[in-house]
C-alpha positions as CSV (number, residue, x, y, z in Angstrom):
1,M,23.5,-4.1,-19.7
2,L,23.5,-0.6,-21.1
3,E,27.0,-1.1,-22.4
4,T,26.0,-4.3,-24.1
5,C,23.0,-2.6,-25.7
6,R,25.1,0.4,-26.8
7,S,27.6,-2.0,-28.4
8,N,24.9,-3.9,-30.2
9,C,23.3,-0.7,-31.4
10,E,26.6,0.6,-32.8
11,M,27.3,-2.8,-34.5
12,H,23.9,-2.5,-36.3
13,G,24.3,1.2,-37.1
14,I,21.6,2.3,-34.7
15,D,22.0,5.7,-33.0
16,A,20.0,5.1,-29.8
17,V,19.7,7.2,-26.7
18,L,19.9,4.9,-23.7
19,I,18.8,6.0,-20.3
20,E,19.3,4.3,-17.0
21,A,16.3,5.0,-14.6
22,D,13.8,3.4,-12.3
23,M,11.1,2.1,-14.6
24,S,8.4,2.6,-12.0
25,T,9.0,6.4,-11.8
26,Y,10.7,7.5,-15.0
27,V,8.6,9.8,-17.1
28,N,9.4,11.8,-20.3
29,E,5.9,13.0,-21.4
30,D,4.8,12.0,-24.9
31,A,8.4,11.3,-26.0
32,Y,8.3,7.8,-27.5
33,E,6.3,5.9,-30.1
34,A,7.0,2.6,-28.4
35,V,8.1,1.2,-25.1
36,I,9.6,-2.2,-25.3
37,V,10.3,-4.2,-22.1
38,P,12.3,-7.4,-23.0
39,T,12.0,-10.8,-21.6
40,G,11.1,-10.9,-17.9
41,S,12.4,-7.4,-16.9
42,L,9.0,-6.4,-15.5
43,M,8.8,-9.6,-13.5
44,L,11.7,-8.2,-11.3
45,L,9.3,-5.5,-9.9
46,D,8.0,-6.4,-6.5
47,G,4.2,-6.8,-6.7
48,L,1.1,-5.3,-8.2
49,D,1.6,-1.7,-7.1
50,A,5.2,-1.4,-8.5
51,T,4.1,-3.1,-11.8
52,H,1.1,-0.8,-12.1
53,D,3.3,2.3,-11.4
54,A,5.7,1.2,-14.1
55,L,3.0,0.7,-16.6
56,V,1.5,4.1,-15.9
57,S,5.0,5.6,-16.3
58,F,5.3,3.8,-19.7
59,R,1.9,5.2,-20.8
60,R,2.9,8.7,-19.8
61,C,6.1,8.4,-21.9
62,L,4.2,7.3,-25.0
63,K,2.9,9.6,-27.7
64,P,-0.8,9.3,-28.4
65,G,-1.4,6.0,-30.2
66,G,2.0,4.8,-28.9
67,R,2.6,1.0,-28.5
68,L,3.6,-1.0,-25.4
69,I,5.4,-4.3,-25.9
70,V,6.1,-6.4,-22.8
71,D,7.5,-9.9,-22.5
72,I,6.9,-12.0,-19.4
73,A,7.7,-15.6,-18.8
74,A,4.9,-18.1,-18.4
75,P,4.5,-19.1,-14.7
76,E,6.5,-21.9,-13.3
77,L,3.9,-23.9,-11.4
78,I,6.5,-26.4,-10.1
79,P,9.6,-24.6,-8.9
80,E,12.9,-26.0,-10.1
81,I,14.8,-27.8,-7.4
82,G,18.2,-26.5,-8.3
83,S,20.3,-26.2,-11.4
84,M,23.7,-25.3,-12.6
85,R,24.8,-23.7,-15.9
86,S,28.3,-23.0,-17.1
87,W,30.0,-21.1,-19.9
88,R,33.5,-20.1,-20.9
89,V,34.8,-16.6,-21.4
90,D,38.4,-16.8,-22.7
91,D,40.3,-19.1,-20.3
92,D,37.8,-18.7,-17.4
93,L,34.8,-21.0,-16.5
94,W,31.7,-19.2,-15.2
95,T,29.1,-21.1,-13.3
96,L,25.6,-20.1,-12.1
97,T,23.9,-22.2,-9.5
98,T,20.2,-21.6,-8.7
99,D,18.6,-22.8,-5.5
100,H,14.9,-22.4,-4.8
101,L,14.3,-20.7,-1.5
102,E,10.5,-20.1,-1.3
103,S,7.2,-19.7,-3.2
104,D,4.6,-17.3,-2.0
105,S,1.3,-18.3,-3.8
106,S,-0.5,-15.4,-2.1
107,K,1.7,-12.9,-3.9
108,N,2.6,-15.1,-7.0
109,Q,6.3,-14.8,-6.2
110,T,9.2,-17.1,-6.1
111,T,12.5,-16.4,-4.4
112,R,15.8,-18.1,-5.3
113,W,19.5,-17.8,-4.4
114,L,21.7,-17.3,-7.4
115,R,25.4,-18.0,-7.0
116,Y,27.8,-16.8,-9.7
117,E,31.4,-18.2,-9.6
118,K,34.4,-17.5,-11.8
119,W,37.0,-20.3,-12.1
120,H,40.4,-20.3,-13.6
121,D,42.6,-23.4,-13.9
122,G,40.4,-25.2,-11.4
123,Q,40.7,-22.4,-8.8
124,L,37.8,-20.4,-7.6
125,M,38.6,-16.7,-8.4
126,S,35.5,-15.0,-7.2
127,S,31.9,-15.7,-6.1
128,E,28.8,-13.6,-5.8
129,L,25.5,-14.5,-4.1
130,Q,22.2,-12.8,-5.2
131,L,18.7,-13.0,-3.8
132,F,16.4,-13.2,-6.8
133,R,12.7,-12.7,-6.6
134,L,10.3,-13.0,-9.5
135,Q,6.7,-11.8,-9.8
136,W,4.5,-14.2,-11.8
137,W,1.3,-13.3,-13.7
138,S,-1.6,-15.1,-15.4
139,V,-2.6,-13.9,-18.8
140,G,-5.9,-12.5,-17.5
141,E,-4.3,-10.8,-14.5
142,F,-1.5,-9.1,-16.4
143,S,-4.0,-8.0,-19.2
144,R,-6.2,-6.4,-16.5
145,V,-3.2,-4.5,-15.0
146,V,-2.2,-3.2,-18.4
147,R,-5.8,-2.0,-19.1
148,E,-6.0,-0.4,-15.6
149,A,-2.8,1.5,-16.4
150,G,-4.6,3.2,-19.3
151,F,-3.9,1.0,-22.3
152,S,-6.3,-0.5,-24.8
153,N,-6.3,-3.1,-27.5
154,V,-4.4,-5.5,-25.3
155,E,-3.2,-8.6,-27.2
156,V,-1.2,-11.6,-26.0
157,H,1.1,-13.7,-28.2
158,A,3.0,-16.8,-27.2
159,D,6.7,-17.6,-27.9
160,Y,7.3,-14.6,-30.1
161,Q,4.8,-15.8,-32.7
162,I,2.2,-13.2,-33.6
163,G,-1.3,-14.8,-33.4
164,K,-0.2,-17.8,-31.4
165,S,-2.3,-18.0,-28.2
166,P,-0.6,-18.8,-24.9
167,G,-1.0,-22.5,-23.9
168,P,0.4,-25.0,-21.5
169,E,3.6,-25.4,-23.5
170,S,4.3,-21.6,-23.9
171,D,7.5,-20.2,-22.4
172,I,7.2,-16.5,-23.1
173,W,4.1,-14.3,-23.4
174,T,4.3,-11.0,-25.3
175,F,1.7,-8.4,-24.4
176,T,1.0,-5.5,-26.9
177,A,-1.2,-2.6,-26.2
178,I,-1.9,1.0,-27.4
179,V,-2.2,4.2,-25.4
180,A,-5.9,4.6,-24.8
């Protein structure tokens, strides 16, 4: 992912410093004007404590008045039964099969199996299986966690449209906040 980001930055003439670290423990005091966590990345953390720790780390990394921008997916109230996607890279066909394993409503988590396969001329070349857990949040619950981590002026926008309120048809919620 970092290599893709680095390539995109170079393509657009951006000289970015990219760091690979654990988002729940990384701190570089007062170093940044903004922390941006793109679509769903924070949902990969396991539970409230890990999410709170990451938000506190983000706050500590921000300069006074710094801005937090976090995207999370709207909850899936009905888990998908199973799906398959495919795409081509050169002469190879890649497939991704998703199978729902469990939902834990007490933790607001879903767990799925993801199977990645690489095909060439109808032959399976490689396969990888990944256990994939997501943490789901309501708007109020995530707003509260952001405030408890030391942020203020928490706002929520739907589907990348500033001022659009989340609703039943929303797919992505963007939370913005300022260091308190």
